N, C-alpha and C positions, 0 to 999 in steps of 0.2 A: 589646185583645184581641191575644198576653195574654200575660201573662210569667209565667203562672204555668205554662200551655201548655208554653212553650219549654224550662222546667225540666224540665217530664214527659220532653218529645222528648229532653232530652240525658240522663236520666237511666236511659231504657231504651235510646237508646244504646249506654249503658256497658255494660247487662246484655245485650242481645241481638243485640246485634254484626252479622252478616251480615244479620238480620232488614227491620233499621233500613235500612239501604245500599238494599237491593233493594227497600224501599217506597219510598225517594224517588228513587233512581238511575232506574229502570224509567221511571217517566213524565216524568223528565225531554226523553226520548227525542222526546217530544211537544211539547218549548218553545218551540221557532222555528213551528210553526204558531199557539201561543198569541199571540205576537208582533205577528200582523197587523195587529188593532184597537189595540195601543198605538200600532203606529207611525202608523197614520191618525187616533190621538188627536191623536199630536204633531203634524203637518200641521196639522188643524182648528187645534189650539191657537195655530202661528203665524200661520195666518190670523186669527183671532179678531184676536187684538194686533194685529197689521199695521192692520187695519180700521178697529179700534173702541177700541185704547189696552189701556193693561196695566191688571191690577187695584188698583193701588197709587197709582195717579194721578189716580183717578176722583173728579169732583165733584157728590154730590149734590145736584141741582137746588134751587131755593126751592118750597116749596109742597110738596104729596102727589105721590104717583106715579099717576098719573092711570089711567082704565079701560084704557088701549090699553098700559101699562106692564107691569100685574097679569094682564093677559091672555097678554100676550108671556111672562110669568114663567112663569104656567099651561102652557103649550106645551111651555118647556122641560123643567118636574115631569112631565108627561104623557109625554114622548119617553124620563124615563128610569125613569118607574114600573113597568115592564115588568120590569123587572131586581130589583126589591124580594125576591121569592122567592128569586132567587137568592143575596145576599146574608142572608138570611135561613137559608137551608141551612148557608151556610160559619157563619155567628154559631155555628147549631148544632153544626156540628162541633167546634168550638172551645172551647163550651163543656162539650161530653162530654167533653173532655180536662179541662178544671177540674173539671167534678166527681171525677172519678177520680183528681186531687190531692187533691181534698176528704177523700176516703175517709180512714176513720183504719188501715185493711188493706189493704194495699200490692195493687192487683189483682193477676191472675195473667198470665204473658204472655201466653198465646193472648187475653185483654180487650183488654192494654193495646198486643197488634199489630195486632190489627183498629180500633183507634180511631186508632194512628199513620198507618196506611195509608188510613182516612178523611181525615184532616186534611191527612196529606201530599198526597191530590190535589186538596183546595179549597187548598194553599198556592199550588199548581202554577196551578190552575186559576183563582185570582184573579189573577192576569196577566192572562189572556182580557178577565175579568167587568171590570176596571178597565178596562181597552183600550175595553170596550164603553158603558161608563159615561161616560168620557171623552170618548168619539168621540160619543155621541148629545147629550149636554151643549152639547162644543161646537160641535158643527154644527148643533144646534137654535138654540144663540145667536146664531149669526152669521146663519142665515137668517132669526131673530125681530128683529135687530138690538141686540141686547142684548151690554154688554163684559160680562166677568165682573166687572169692577166691580161695575157695577148689581146683577148679577145675586146676590154676595156683600153689597151693605147691603142687598136687599130677602129673601135669604134667613135672614139674622142676624134683620131687625128682625120677619119674619114669625114665623118659626118657635121661634127663641129667645124673644126679647124680648114678642111677643104670646100666642104658645101657652106660651110659660115651657117648651120643649122645654131640656133641659140639654146644652151642648155636649160630644161625645164627647173625651173627655182632658181635659177642663179641669175646674177646680178644685170645679166643682160637678157635674161630668159624671159620666158610666156605666160610665167604662174602666177601667183599673187603674189611673191615675194617676202608677206608676211609671215610665213611660218616656219614658227623654228625649228619643224622637225625635219620641212626640205632645206632650211639653211645648213644642218648639219649634215645631213646625208649629201649634199653640193661639197662644203668643206671636207669633208673628209674623203671623197673621190677628188678633188682639187689638190690635197695633201696628198693622196696614192701615187697622182698625173708626175708630179714635182718628182715624187721617188724615183720612177720608173726613168723621168729626163736625167736626173743625176746616174742612175745606175748607165741608163744608154751611152753617155758622154764617156762613163772606165769601158765600155765596153767597146766606142770607137777610139779610143786613146790605145786600149792595147792590140788591137786593128791597125795601128800607125798612123789614125786619122784623127789627126790631131786637133786642125782646122775645124772640121765638122764635132770634134769633141766639145769645142770652144763654143760655139754657138747653140749646142743643145747646154749645155751648163749657163752661155748666158741670158738663156730665154727662162730657164728655171730661177736665176736670179733676180729676172722681174716680173714673172710670176708673182713671187714671194712677194717682192713690192709691193703689187697691182689687185687689183679685185678680179682680174681675169681669171675666168674658171678653166681654159683651155689654154694649150702653148699655141704661139701664133695666130693668137686672135685678131688681131689687126694687121695679119697677112705674112707673109715671108717664108711661108713653111719650104723646105727645101724643096727645089726643084726638083731632084730625083725621085722624092716623096710624091710628089706632085704628079711625076709623070706616069709613075705605078700605079697611081691610083685612076688615074684618065685611062689606062689601058682597059681596062672593066667599070668607066664611067658611067654607062648606060644601067647597069646593072646595079653599081652601087647605090645611086641615083632612084629606081624602081624598089628597093628594100628599106626605106626610109620611111615611118610609120610616126608622126608627129603624135596622135594620141596615146600612144604606146612608149615612148620616146622616156616619160617620169621613171616608170620601171624599166626599163630594159637594161639596164648596170645594177637593179636590185640584186641583193644577195637574201636567201631566208636561214631560218633557224630558230631551232625547236628548242626549249626549256619547257619543261615537263611535258603539261596537257596544250600549252601552246606553240604557235607557230609565230613567228615575228619577221618581215619584209624590211631591209634597209637598204 
């Protein structure tokens, strides 16, 4: 979301002059008010990492996630789902811009100005929305005693492997796929997952489950050689995991939000006066 949109914004900026400046600069006056949720999200993430460790060092334990872990995961998903309609609106605004870009006839300046004004509001408002998403997720993770590593592990296996939802921005995702920053984000997540898989295999060996450990080692090797962004992308999720997820299947299906998925596993960091999401 969305290289095409950015091209249209730049193109209209060249032709519309003061109009695009007005559409973008005036809402900036409200920018500082939107940083509150983002700052709180950063604070919550610091506390989460300090107490439960960072994502990239997480070792999934041997065995399947127990009912308590799936309940904790669902508690986090319920906490963020109220934001799904807002991210759906944002996605629709950008899609509107992309639709204009796909038209064979160049849209009129009035239509383009209205679309740009709408997208400008979404671009600025998304700062607060991302802050609220990260704040709700991190605070609920902390309350449920679930680290971001465990959350990423379950999120990936449930939504992408078991339910088959594409990874946004990945080779099999729904984003444009030509964004360098999207590619870096997906690749970092992919590397983190491969590390978790190898540590999970180690835990299985220690628990005396060598055959299961070999399955995960082989899948980690395969992911390193392929372009797949998630484990068992072509099927073959261990049946005990599939059975555990199926026990809460209706709830897990109901807590997926496609427009929000691009940001669900992001992390927020503060550097000086700037806050970054990745």
